[in-house]
C-alpha positions, 0 to 999 in steps of 0.5 A: 837122711837126704833132700826132700824132693818129688822123686826120691833117689832109689834105695840102694838095696845092695849097699845101703849108706846106713850100714856105713853109718852104723859101722862108723858110729860103732867103731867110733864108739869103741875108739872113743872109749879106749882113747878116753881111758888113756886121756881122760878127756871128756870133750870128744863125745857125750859122757855116756858114750865114752863110758859105754863105748866098748859095747860098740862091738855088739853093733859090729857083730850085728852089722856083720850078719846084716851085710853078709846075709843081705845078698841072700835076703835080696835074692829071696825077696826077688824070687831069684836063685840064692847065691851059690856059696862054696865054703872054701872060696868064702873062707878065702875071701874072708881071710884076704879081707881080715888077715893081712892087716891083722897080721901086720898089726899083730907083728907090731904088738909082738915087737912092743911086747918083747921090748917091754917084757922080753920073750917068754913061754906065756907070750909064745902061747899068746902069739900062737892063739892070736895067729890062729884067731883063737885068742878068745878061746884061750883064757890067758890070751883073752883075760891077760893079753900081752898083744893087741887086746881088742882083737878078741873080737876076731875070734867071734867073727872067725867062728861066725864065718865058719858057720855062715855057709851053712847058716845063710841057706838055712835062714834064706829058706827057713828064716823063722825057725833059724832066727828063733833057734839062734835067739834061744841059744843066746837066751839059754846061754845068758840064763846059764851064765848070769849066776856065774857073775863075779867069777873068772869064768863069767869074765871069760865067757860073757863074750863067747859066740853063744852070747852073740847068737841072738845078736847075729839073728837080729842082723839076719832079720834086719837084712830080711826086713830091709830087703822086703821093703826096699823093693816095694813100690812105696819107695818111689814116694817121698812121704813114706821115705821121709817117715822112715828117716824120722823113724831112724832118728827115733831109733837113734834116740833109742840107741842113745838111751840104751848107751846111757843105761849101759854107762849108768849101771854099777855092774857093767859086764853083768848088764852088758849081757842082759842089755845086749839084745835091746842095744842091738835091736835099737841099732838094727832099727837105726840101720833099717829105717835110715836105709829105707829113708831118704837117700843121702846126697852123693858127697855124703855117701862117698864120705861115709863109704870112705870112713867105713873103709877105714874102720877095720884098720882103725879098730886094729890100731887105735888102742895099742897105738894110744898106749904106745904113745902114752907109756912108751914114748911119753907123748904128749910129753910127761915125766915121772911115774904118774901120768898127768891125767891122774894128776888132774892136768886138764891141758895135758888131757886135751892135748893127749886126746887130740894126739891119740885121735890124730895118730889113730886116724893117720895110721888107719889111713896108712894101713888101709892104703898101704896094707888092706887095699894092696893085699886084697888087690894082690891076693884076690886074683885067682890062678885062672885070672893070673894065667889070663893076664899073663896070656894077654 
């Protein structure tokens, strides 16, 4: 990923462009899957990525562990003091990053739910669970969600953030035991849960945090490996960097093969639990190898960084916006009780796919610049900083 030259640009050990690439790829896969569910248009991506795109969430969980732990890994490799982490401050920063955009999207989904079905006790309980980020732990809000269904993942992230201030120092000081323990938790949970496949219990449990603990271990380990090699003298030479880029391409082929296997299985949720680790190992290999490879030109790095910045808003809005356009506004225009995609109207499918992607991207841009950035800028100021500004 880059232009061959005698003196390759240094590796960005603090924010590799490969992380932005994996974030965009994973979010695009999830979006492609959900938009395809409504349009049935197959031209937006390879068919197996459309059918298996929902597992992009697994990649996002791994990537979150990688990005959050990377400062600890870099410090440990450089023999520097580990970052000081104050749980309350860490939780505050995470809340500022996630909650403003999330609550605005939740309000929109609540208005839609009331307009469609009216107010009810079930909706009230669903709302309480979503407000507390516990929707995945409350079975009706997870399996029969009346609000924004994709946000179940925020429960997984919230629980991970809850334990991260303890997990990061442990992994920095005792990496192998910590990673092994996380992997064993997922292995044990998987072995316990697989016999329940086909039941409501399985559907409610196969995406719970223990089913991702090994995925988190892969992200933490990927940060360790990346940091270890990013600071070596070999990075000043073009041939080994080019070799890493070639390995990244091979890992991308491996990831594509895992997506193909996921799409081809008859028992999708069962195989997703089994195949979760091979899938994220392939994604982690893409992340590390491209991160250590040849540096992208600045214009491409900036483009990736911008697209990555939009992914959270895109994730929050794309599915409910697509359903709103199709069933509430009947766009692209259709009449009757049966949507045109179910009648085989190929032209409508194409128009719908273009409209849903364009709308999702437009709303993502508006939400990022209108909600996410201003909220972080406004609320990230500590009382001390605000007093200092007033004094000036």
